[in-house]
C-alpha positions as CSV (number, residue, x, y, z in Angstrom):
1,M,21.6,-1.7,-72.6
2,K,23.6,-5.2,-71.4
3,K,22.4,-7.1,-74.5
4,S,23.9,-4.5,-77.2
5,L,27.1,-4.1,-75.1
6,L,27.5,-7.7,-75.0
7,I,27.1,-8.0,-79.0
8,L,29.7,-5.0,-79.4
9,F,32.1,-6.7,-76.8
10,L,31.9,-10.4,-78.6
11,S,32.3,-8.1,-82.1
12,L,35.3,-6.6,-80.7
13,I,37.2,-10.0,-79.7
14,F,36.4,-11.4,-82.9
15,L,37.7,-8.8,-84.5
16,F,41.0,-9.0,-82.5
17,A,41.3,-12.5,-83.4
18,G,41.0,-11.9,-87.3
19,C,43.6,-9.7,-87.1
20,S,45.9,-11.5,-85.0
21,G,45.2,-14.4,-87.2
22,K,45.9,-12.9,-90.9
23,K,49.9,-12.0,-92.3
24,D,51.2,-8.8,-93.1
25,S,50.7,-10.3,-96.9
26,D,47.0,-11.1,-96.5
27,L,46.4,-7.1,-95.4
28,I,47.8,-5.9,-98.6
29,D,46.1,-7.6,-100.7
30,L,42.9,-6.4,-98.8
31,P,40.7,-4.2,-101.0
32,D,40.0,-0.5,-100.8
33,T,38.4,0.0,-97.9
34,D,36.0,2.7,-99.4
35,S,34.4,0.1,-101.6
36,V,33.6,-1.9,-98.6
37,D,30.2,-1.0,-96.7
38,T,31.4,-0.5,-93.1
39,T,27.8,-1.0,-92.1
40,V,29.0,-4.8,-91.9
41,T,30.1,-4.1,-88.4
42,D,26.7,-3.8,-87.6
43,T,26.0,-7.4,-89.3
44,D,25.8,-10.8,-87.6
45,S,29.2,-12.0,-87.3
46,S,27.9,-15.2,-87.1
47,Q,28.1,-15.1,-90.7
48,P,31.9,-15.9,-92.5
49,A,33.9,-14.6,-94.6
50,D,35.2,-16.9,-97.5
51,T,38.8,-16.3,-97.3
52,G,40.0,-19.8,-98.1
53,D,42.2,-19.4,-95.4
54,T,42.2,-22.8,-93.4
55,N,42.9,-21.9,-90.1
56,P,40.9,-22.4,-88.2
57,T,40.4,-19.2,-87.0
58,K,38.3,-19.0,-89.9
59,P,35.5,-18.5,-88.0
60,T,37.1,-14.9,-87.3
61,E,36.0,-15.2,-92.1
62,P,32.9,-12.8,-90.7
63,T,36.2,-10.5,-90.2
64,E,36.0,-9.5,-94.0
65,P,33.9,-7.2,-92.6
66,T,36.2,-6.9,-90.0
67,E,38.6,-5.4,-93.3
68,P,37.0,-2.5,-91.6
69,T,38.7,-3.1,-88.8
70,E,40.9,-0.1,-89.8
71,P,37.6,1.0,-88.0
72,T,39.6,-1.0,-85.5
73,E,40.8,2.1,-85.0
74,P,37.3,2.7,-83.6
75,T,38.8,-0.3,-81.5
76,E,40.4,2.9,-79.8
77,P,36.0,2.7,-78.8
78,T,36.7,-0.3,-77.0
79,E,37.3,2.5,-74.8
80,P,33.7,2.5,-74.6
81,I,34.4,-0.6,-73.0
82,E,35.1,2.5,-70.4
83,P,31.5,3.1,-71.0
84,T,31.4,0.0,-69.3
85,E,33.1,1.9,-66.8
86,P,29.3,3.7,-66.6
87,T,28.2,0.2,-65.8
88,E,30.2,1.1,-62.3
89,P,27.5,4.1,-62.6
90,T,25.0,0.9,-62.7
91,E,27.1,0.5,-59.3
92,P,25.6,3.2,-58.3
93,T,22.4,1.8,-59.1
94,E,23.7,-0.1,-56.3
95,P,23.3,3.4,-54.4
96,T,19.7,2.4,-55.2
97,E,21.0,-0.7,-52.8
98,P,20.8,2.3,-50.9
99,T,17.3,2.8,-51.5
100,E,17.7,-0.4,-49.2
101,P,18.2,2.4,-46.6
102,T,14.7,2.6,-47.8
103,E,14.9,-0.3,-45.2
104,P,15.1,2.6,-42.9
105,T,11.9,3.1,-43.4
106,E,11.9,0.4,-41.7
107,P,12.7,3.1,-39.3
108,T,9.4,3.4,-40.1
109,E,9.0,0.6,-37.7
110,P,10.3,2.8,-35.2
111,T,6.8,3.9,-35.8
112,E,6.2,0.1,-33.8
113,P,7.6,2.9,-31.1
114,T,4.0,4.1,-31.9
115,E,3.8,0.8,-29.9
116,L,4.7,2.8,-27.0
117,T,1.8,4.5,-27.4
118,E,0.7,0.9,-26.0
119,P,1.5,2.9,-22.9
120,T,-1.4,4.8,-23.7
121,E,-2.7,1.1,-22.6
122,P,-1.9,3.2,-19.2
123,T,-4.5,4.8,-20.0
124,E,-5.8,1.5,-19.1
125,P,-5.4,3.0,-15.3
126,T,-8.5,4.5,-16.4
127,E,-10.6,1.8,-15.2
128,P,-9.4,2.5,-11.9
129,T,-12.0,5.0,-12.8
130,E,-13.7,1.9,-11.8
131,P,-13.0,2.8,-8.0
132,T,-15.6,5.2,-8.9
133,E,-17.7,2.5,-7.9
134,P,-16.7,3.4,-4.6
135,T,-19.4,6.1,-5.3
136,E,-21.5,3.1,-4.2
137,P,-20.2,4.0,-0.4
138,T,-22.4,6.7,-0.8
139,E,-25.4,4.6,-1.0
140,P,-24.0,4.2,2.8
141,T,-25.1,7.5,3.0
142,E,-26.5,5.8,6.0
143,P,-23.5,5.5,7.8
144,T,-24.1,9.0,8.1
145,E,-23.3,7.8,11.6
146,P,-19.8,8.2,10.9
147,A,-21.3,11.5,11.2
148,E,-21.0,10.4,14.5
149,P,-17.7,12.2,15.5
150,T,-15.1,9.5,15.6
151,E,-12.1,11.6,15.4
152,P,-11.2,14.1,18.4
153,T,-11.2,17.1,15.9
154,D,-15.2,16.3,15.2
155,L,-16.4,15.7,19.1
156,V,-17.9,19.2,19.5
157,D,-20.4,18.0,16.6
158,V,-22.3,16.8,19.1
159,F,-23.8,20.3,20.2
160,N,-25.3,20.6,16.5
161,I,-28.1,18.7,15.5
162,G,-27.3,14.8,14.7
163,P,-27.5,13.1,11.0
164,Y,-30.2,11.7,11.6
165,E,-34.4,12.6,10.9
166,V,-36.4,12.1,14.0
167,K,-39.8,10.4,13.7
168,I,-42.2,11.3,16.8
169,T,-44.8,9.0,17.7
170,D,-47.3,9.1,20.8
171,V,-48.3,5.9,22.4
172,T,-51.5,6.0,24.5
173,S,-51.7,4.1,27.6
174,G,-53.2,0.5,27.2
175,T,-51.8,0.2,23.6
176,D,-50.9,-3.2,23.8
177,G,-50.8,-3.4,27.2
178,A,-48.6,0.0,27.6
179,P,-48.8,1.1,31.4
180,R,-49.0,5.0,30.8
181,D,-48.9,7.6,28.0
182,F,-45.2,7.6,26.4
183,R,-43.5,9.7,23.0
184,I,-41.0,8.3,20.9
185,Y,-38.4,10.0,19.4
186,E,-37.1,7.6,16.4
187,P,-33.9,8.5,14.2
188,E,-35.0,7.2,10.9
189,N,-33.1,5.1,8.6
190,A,-30.0,4.6,11.7
191,S,-28.2,1.2,11.0
192,G,-27.3,-1.2,13.5
193,N,-28.4,-1.4,17.2
194,I,-29.8,1.7,18.9
195,P,-29.3,2.3,22.0
196,V,-32.6,3.1,24.4
197,V,-32.6,6.3,27.1
198,H,-35.3,6.5,29.0
199,F,-36.1,10.3,29.9
200,Q,-38.4,11.3,32.9
201,H,-40.0,15.1,33.2
202,D,-39.9,17.4,35.8
203,F,-42.5,18.1,38.6
204,L,-45.9,19.1,37.1
205,Y,-44.3,19.0,34.0
206,K,-45.5,16.9,30.6
207,K,-43.9,14.4,28.2
208,D,-43.7,16.7,25.5
209,Y,-42.2,19.7,27.0
210,Y,-38.5,18.3,26.0
211,D,-38.8,18.1,22.2
212,N,-35.8,20.1,21.4
213,M,-33.7,18.5,23.5
214,L,-34.7,14.6,22.9
215,T,-34.8,15.3,19.4
216,H,-31.2,16.8,19.5
217,L,-30.1,13.3,21.3
218,A,-31.9,11.2,19.3
219,S,-30.9,12.5,15.8
220,H,-27.4,11.4,16.9
221,G,-28.5,7.6,16.7
222,F,-30.4,6.9,19.9
223,I,-34.2,5.7,20.6
224,V,-35.8,8.1,23.3
225,I,-38.8,7.3,25.6
226,S,-40.7,10.0,27.2
227,G,-43.3,8.8,29.6
228,Q,-46.2,10.9,31.3
229,S,-45.7,10.6,35.1
230,D,-48.6,10.7,38.0
231,H,-46.6,13.0,39.8
232,A,-47.6,15.8,37.2
233,K,-50.4,16.2,39.3
234,T,-50.5,18.4,42.3
235,N,-50.5,16.3,45.6
236,G,-49.3,13.2,43.2
237,Q,-47.5,10.4,44.5
238,S,-44.4,9.9,46.0
239,S,-41.1,9.9,44.2
240,I,-41.1,6.0,46.2
241,T,-43.9,4.9,44.3
242,E,-43.5,6.8,40.8
243,A,-40.0,4.8,40.6
244,G,-41.8,1.8,41.3
245,K,-44.1,3.1,38.5
246,V,-41.2,3.9,36.0
247,V,-39.5,0.4,36.6
248,T,-42.9,-1.2,35.7
249,F,-43.1,0.5,32.3
250,I,-39.3,0.1,31.6
251,S,-40.0,-3.8,31.6
252,W,-42.6,-3.2,29.1
253,L,-40.4,-1.4,26.9
254,K,-37.8,-4.0,26.9
255,E,-40.5,-6.6,25.8
256,N,-42.8,-4.3,23.4
257,I,-40.4,-1.7,22.0
258,Q,-39.0,-3.0,18.7
259,S,-42.7,-3.3,17.6
260,K,-43.1,0.5,18.0
261,V,-40.0,1.7,15.7
262,S,-38.7,0.7,12.7
263,V,-35.1,0.2,13.7
264,S,-33.4,-1.8,15.7
265,A,-34.1,-1.5,19.5
266,D,-30.8,-2.5,21.8
267,I,-32.0,-3.4,25.0
268,E,-29.3,-4.2,26.1
269,H,-27.7,-0.5,26.4
270,F,-30.4,1.2,28.0
271,G,-29.7,4.4,29.8
272,A,-32.1,6.8,32.2
273,A,-32.3,10.6,32.5
274,G,-34.4,13.0,34.3
275,H,-35.0,16.9,35.1
276,G,-35.6,18.3,38.1
277,R,-37.7,15.9,40.3
278,G,-37.8,13.3,37.5
279,G,-33.7,13.4,38.1
280,K,-34.9,12.2,41.9
281,V,-37.4,9.6,40.5
282,T,-34.1,8.2,38.4
283,S,-32.0,8.5,40.4
284,R,-34.5,6.0,42.6
285,L,-34.4,3.7,39.6
286,T,-30.8,3.3,40.2
287,N,-31.4,1.7,43.5
288,Y,-33.5,-0.9,41.4
289,N,-30.8,-1.4,39.0
290,E,-31.2,-5.4,39.3
291,M,-34.8,-5.2,37.2
292,T,-33.9,-2.1,35.0
293,M,-30.2,-2.8,34.1
294,L,-29.2,0.8,33.1
295,K,-25.8,1.7,32.0
296,G,-26.0,5.1,33.0
297,F,-28.2,8.1,34.5
298,F,-27.9,11.7,33.4
299,G,-29.3,14.1,35.4
300,V,-30.7,17.7,34.2
301,D,-30.7,20.5,37.0
302,P,-32.0,17.4,39.2
303,V,-33.6,18.3,42.4
304,D,-33.8,15.7,45.7
305,S,-36.7,17.9,47.4
306,T,-38.5,16.5,50.3
307,Q,-41.3,18.3,49.6
308,S,-44.0,17.1,46.5
309,S,-46.5,20.0,46.9
310,S,-47.7,19.5,50.5
311,S,-46.8,15.8,51.3
312,Y,-43.6,15.0,52.3
313,D,-41.1,13.0,49.8
314,A,-38.1,11.6,51.3
315,E,-34.9,12.1,49.9
316,S,-34.0,9.7,47.4
317,I,-30.6,9.7,48.5
318,V,-29.7,9.9,52.1
319,E,-25.8,10.8,53.6
320,I,-25.3,8.4,56.4
321,T,-23.3,10.2,59.6
322,T,-22.4,9.0,62.8
323,G,-25.9,10.0,64.2
324,A,-26.3,6.1,63.2
325,I,-23.9,4.6,65.4
326,S,-25.1,2.5,68.2
327,G,-23.6,1.5,71.2
328,K,-20.6,1.8,72.9
329,E,-18.4,-0.8,70.8
330,Q,-19.3,0.4,67.6
331,C,-18.3,3.9,68.5
332,L,-15.0,2.9,69.7
333,V,-15.0,1.1,66.4
334,F,-15.3,4.5,64.4
335,G,-12.8,6.2,66.6
336,G,-15.5,8.0,68.5
337,T,-15.2,8.4,72.5
338,W,-19.0,6.9,74.3
339,S,-20.0,9.2,76.8
340,L,-23.6,9.9,78.5
341,G,-25.4,7.6,75.9
342,S,-24.0,8.8,72.9
343,C,-20.7,8.6,70.8
344,R,-19.0,12.1,70.3
345,N,-15.8,12.8,67.6
346,A,-16.6,9.2,65.6
347,T,-15.8,9.6,61.9
348,I,-16.5,7.5,59.0
349,D,-13.3,7.0,57.0
350,S,-13.5,3.9,55.0
351,K,-16.1,2.6,52.8
352,E,-15.7,-0.7,55.2
353,K,-17.1,2.1,58.2
354,C,-19.8,3.3,55.7
355,E,-21.4,-0.1,55.2
356,I,-21.1,-1.3,58.8
357,L,-23.6,1.8,59.1
358,G,-26.0,0.2,56.1
359,G,-24.4,2.7,53.6
360,Y,-23.3,1.8,50.5
361,Y,-21.3,4.5,48.7
362,F,-18.4,6.0,50.5
363,N,-17.0,9.1,48.6
364,G,-13.6,9.3,50.7
365,S,-15.4,11.7,53.1
366,K,-18.9,10.9,53.4
367,C,-21.3,7.7,53.1
368,Y,-24.5,7.5,51.8
369,N,-27.3,4.7,51.6
370,N,-26.8,5.1,47.1
371,R,-26.7,1.7,46.2
372,A,-26.2,2.8,42.6
373,A,-22.6,1.2,40.8
374,L,-23.2,2.9,37.5
375,P,-21.4,6.1,35.0
376,S,-23.4,9.6,36.1
377,M,-22.9,13.0,35.1
378,F,-24.9,15.7,36.1
379,L,-25.9,19.2,34.7
380,G,-26.6,21.9,37.0
381,T,-27.8,25.7,36.4
382,E,-26.7,29.0,37.8
383,K,-29.8,30.4,38.6
384,G,-31.7,27.0,39.7
385,R,-29.9,27.7,42.7
386,S,-30.2,30.7,43.8
387,G,-32.8,33.2,44.6
388,S,-36.2,33.0,46.4
389,S,-37.4,31.1,43.7
390,A,-34.7,28.6,43.7
391,C,-35.8,25.1,42.4
392,A,-32.7,23.4,42.8
393,P,-31.6,24.9,46.0
394,A,-28.8,24.2,48.4
395,G,-28.2,20.7,49.6
396,E,-31.0,19.4,46.8
397,N,-29.2,19.8,43.6
398,S,-26.8,18.7,40.9
399,S,-23.8,19.2,43.2
400,D,-25.2,17.0,46.2
401,F,-25.9,14.2,43.6
402,Y,-22.4,14.2,42.3
403,A,-21.2,14.3,45.7
404,S,-23.2,11.0,46.5
405,Y,-22.4,9.1,43.2
406,P,-19.2,7.0,43.2
407,S,-16.8,7.3,40.1
408,P,-17.3,7.8,37.4
409,S,-19.2,10.8,37.9
410,R,-19.1,14.7,36.4
411,H,-20.8,17.2,37.0
412,I,-20.9,21.2,35.2
413,I,-22.9,24.1,35.9
414,A,-23.9,25.9,33.0
415,A,-23.9,29.8,33.3
416,G,-26.8,32.4,33.2
417,V,-29.4,29.7,32.9
418,G,-31.8,28.6,35.1
419,H,-34.0,25.6,35.9
420,T,-36.5,26.0,33.2
421,D,-34.0,26.7,30.3
422,M,-34.0,23.0,29.2
423,V,-37.9,23.3,28.3
424,D,-38.9,24.8,24.7
425,P,-39.2,28.0,24.4
426,E,-43.2,27.7,23.5
427,D,-44.0,25.5,26.2
428,L,-42.3,28.3,28.9
429,S,-44.7,30.9,27.6
430,S,-48.2,28.8,27.7
431,C,-47.5,26.5,30.9
432,G,-47.8,29.6,33.3
433,S,-47.4,29.4,36.8
434,T,-46.0,26.1,36.4
435,C,-42.9,27.0,34.8
436,S,-42.9,30.5,36.2
437,G,-42.8,29.8,39.7
438,C,-38.8,28.9,38.9
439,T,-36.0,31.1,38.0
440,G,-35.1,30.7,34.4
441,S,-32.6,33.4,31.8
442,G,-35.8,34.9,30.8
443,N,-34.0,35.1,27.6
444,S,-35.1,32.8,24.5
445,E,-32.3,32.5,22.7
446,L,-30.3,32.2,25.7
447,N,-32.7,29.0,26.4
448,M,-32.2,27.7,23.1
449,Q,-28.6,27.8,23.0
450,F,-28.4,25.9,26.5
451,I,-31.2,22.8,25.2
452,R,-28.1,22.3,22.4
453,Y,-26.0,22.5,25.2
454,A,-27.6,20.2,27.4
455,G,-28.3,17.5,24.5
456,G,-24.9,17.7,23.5
457,L,-23.6,16.7,26.6
458,M,-26.6,13.8,26.8
459,T,-25.3,12.6,23.6
460,A,-21.7,12.7,24.4
461,F,-22.3,11.0,27.7
462,F,-24.3,8.2,26.2
463,N,-22.1,7.7,23.1
464,S,-19.5,6.9,25.6
465,I,-21.4,4.5,28.0
466,L,-23.9,2.9,25.6
467,K,-22.1,2.8,22.1
468,G,-18.6,2.3,23.7
469,K,-16.8,5.7,22.6
470,T,-14.6,6.1,25.4
471,Q,-13.0,9.5,23.5
472,Y,-16.3,11.6,24.3
473,E,-14.5,11.6,28.0
474,A,-12.2,14.0,27.4
475,L,-14.4,16.2,25.5
476,L,-16.8,16.1,28.4
477,D,-14.0,16.8,31.0
478,D,-12.8,20.0,28.7
479,V,-15.6,22.5,29.5
480,S,-12.8,24.9,27.3
481,V,-13.9,23.3,24.2
482,H,-17.7,23.5,24.9
483,P,-20.0,26.3,23.3
484,F,-21.3,27.3,26.6
485,L,-20.4,29.3,29.8
486,T,-19.9,27.4,32.7
487,T,-19.7,28.5,36.4
488,A,-18.1,25.1,37.9
489,A,-16.6,21.4,36.2
490,E,-15.4,18.2,38.1
491,H,-15.0,15.1,37.2
492,K,-14.1,11.6,39.2
């Protein structure tokens, strides 16, 4: 198309040049245009016409065909040069340049914003699903110990069975030199160093009468040992002799307990507890503390009776009175008046005066021979201290133990239960007069509720003393959150 237009354009130029080089006379002699083949306009202008004109414009001789220059009127078609203007439309072909706007197809590059789909890379934060690896901490389900309440809102969990399964093992006297039969309550799979608690049963009772209460304690992460004592026999040995034997047994335990359990026994954190006369024997242990290294004492309705069947058994803790004052000079020290060989109106009003008379503990108003200097707690029973069958009578019960022990110490009296309500229900029904001789609740449901309560209090106490979880002290002191009714609660 462009080539044909160019040829047309050159032809027109030659025609124009030919016309301008001719004279009018020359034009007159031209032959009739009718005889001229008009197709010459299509001939190649490179073939000259023989005009005999020497004018250098002869190259325009081809203009003879231009004689049809009359078709120069068609030069008006030179206006078709205007069609060259359509070449301007070719300029619209430049709008084909707008095809460059196809470059806006480059905005398809905004598909690069699909790179913004790279923010889908934040789906990489799905990598935090790797923190699902912390599901590995589910392995530390052993740290169900954390189930041991650490937050105050969870402290009352001690009154429920603990997170550990408890394995019970009986060991007979003589095994590896064991000085007596005993039962082990072991918290299976408990991690870390596990404190040890020795429990002493009541007079005429057996070591396995307390399975529910001691299993409760062990399930919270304690190794509990219940030994069989000679004082379970009628006319048995005194509490003094029995206490000496328990000291020997505890010394053996510290050397051998690790070979009897699969968990790690922490003999450096050793506590003691006892029921009834077992509480009295345990109280005597506190006076052997240099040997036993006890860290705490929990008495379950303890009894400091002077009678062991038909034989006399001295009290484990004795109040020292002014009757121990001897001589006039000593009487004056105590603010008394010496008259007729006796001291009258003297008082023991200080620890120093208590010690002068051989005492060890002064509670602010009374002096005792108790050398114990360890934390203690005593749980009494409402019915155990009253009635004709009271087995924890006034002057010998938990109130007296509490009064004779130094701070820190706690005392609670549970309502509606008696001296036998910490014994397993099945043993209560089978032990006959040995158990029925003491007043109890007579209610098996209340019996079990009290066993859980006693086990929970022991757990809270030993958590504080042996594990250093002092937050349990607040729980022990606030009976309003306890799951059992009480008639008295005090601490110092």
